[in-house]
N, C-alpha and C positions, 0 to 999 in steps of 0.2 A: 704268275709269272706263265707266261703261252712259250711252249716249246716249239719249234718250228723245227720240220723234218726234213731233210735234204731230199730234193728231187727227183723221183725215181731214174735210174739210167735208162738211156733209149736203149731200146733193141738193136741188135747188131745191122748191117748193111745187109739187105736182100742178096741173095747172089743173081746175077745177070741172067736174062731170059735164054732160051736154049736158040742156038743160034748166034751167039754175040761175039763178038772178035775177040783174038786171043789179046788184045790190049786192054778190051773190056775186062775178060777173065784176071791179068794180071794188076789190073786198077784194084779189082774187087777183092782179092788176095791183099794187098798192101792195108788197102781202108781197115779190111777185116782185123790186119795185124795189128794197126794199129789201137783199133776199137780196143783190141784187148790187152794191149801194153799200157792203155792211159792209167794214170794211177799210179805205177810202182813208178817212175823215172829211174833216178840214181840211188833212190832208199836202200834197196838192198844191198848195191854196191856199196858203198858207206859203211852200213853196216858190218858188212864181211870185213873189211877193211880194220875198223876197230875191231873186231874181234881178232884179227890175226894180230894184229900188231899188238895188243894185248896179252892174247897169248906167248907170241914172243918174249914180249919181255919178260912173262912169267915163268915159263921156262928159264929162261937166260940167265935172272935172279936166284932159281933154285936149283941151276946146275948141268940140268940138264940138256942144254945146249952150248954145252962149253967149245965144242965142234964146229959150229957157226958165227963166223963174224958178218956184223955190219956192213962193213963194207965191203963185202962181197954179196950179202946178202939182198942188198937195198938194188945197186944196179939189176939184178937177177929177176925182182919184183918188177922197177919199172919197165924194162925187157918184155915179162910177161905179160905185164897190164897194155901193152901197145899191141901185141899179137889177139891179145883178146878184142880189144877193141876195131883192130881189123877186120877180124873172121866176121864179128859182128854186124860192122857195117856193110862186108860184101856179105853176107848172108840175110841182112835186109832186104835189100834192092835200092835203098833208099838213097 
């Protein structure tokens, strides 16, 4: 059975020539950011969420988190997630 190899990833976009406008440089930075972020998506985020939730329940069952109540923890986590998403969107410029 023949195995197929995935195609090589194309090189990152070349920078604009000298004398390029500010908007051309901004677009190049956006394109470069997208190039290096491609492939990650939300996968690391969901992995981290699963680890945190599993760790929380493990420590709660072992009695180490008797002082943390889930009815207070979940709203705090949701607010932190919302702030994180806003910061990410504002910093990426998309």
